[in-house]
Phi, psi and omega in degrees: 000135176276125177266301177260113190274343187302309179303324177293322179289322177301317181296322175299320180295319178299314183289329173301318180297316178297321186281331179304109182080020186298138176250119180279329181076156181274121182052038178262096184301312183295322181293321176301309183299315179302310181301310179299318184295317181295318179292312179297318176303320183293317177305308181298312183299314182295320180295321178290330175293322175297310182295328180270009179052048183255014177236149175299157175300325180299315179290314183303330181264015183300147172269148179237123179281139176204187175231146181250131180244123180285151172289132183296310185218116179304342181273350179238102180251137180295144177244184178307326183275339186242355187297346182278002182232069187304325187293348179275345186237338189235154187279087178289337181288337187234061179290136177251137177291140179211168176224136176238166175271158180309312177302324177295314177301314181296321176298321180294320180296312182292327179251028184296139174252306170264127169219117180217118177304150172240144178240167181307312179197179181294345177245355175242107189267027172289136179294133178252334182164215179198154170267148182205141162206174180252173179299333181282324184270351190302333182268009179244302189196175178229142179255145176235123180246139173284141173304314181306320181291315178300314178300321176300314182294317183295322176292317178302308181296317184295330178262003180289137182228122173275122188254327178216144180233122174259121180249145165202161182267139171280184180300338183261005176086008176273145180285132172241132180237149173244121180252129180238145178273173183294339185263003180265141185298327184293336179294335183267352176287143181253000000 
């Protein structure tokens, strides 16, 4: 459980700055490791902040833009040895615009099965984003996230500030909280 969120949010902001304009390089193993680490760490951090209720409800319920790629052949599903070649299994020619919730993205990162960085083109190794799905979704589809969208989310979460929390118990006696930021009218109510 995260008690003090500020150091975690500051680390997200530092990593967002590193990822912005990230250059993977051709066959640069360390750059790929740094890229993966920053993205997976962001997913873990954001998920823990969500679970600890350290984000405003507005941020916690944020939408994340992505593209969805259908599985080409239900009889051919990527496995541990083939998951590094998404274009062999998913329809990269027909990407569909999609939106997922922040919690969905973090779940996909924590439970990722396919993770493959994308670059601008075969000769320009600036990171463009990544392909991602979980062990659960690999037989259904693949998601493609732009790096700019992940950086936007990391900055949103990193700069998020809970100014007021309202608590009440539900019918089962569990605590329900509503978290508000300083610019929300509910934060100013007493």
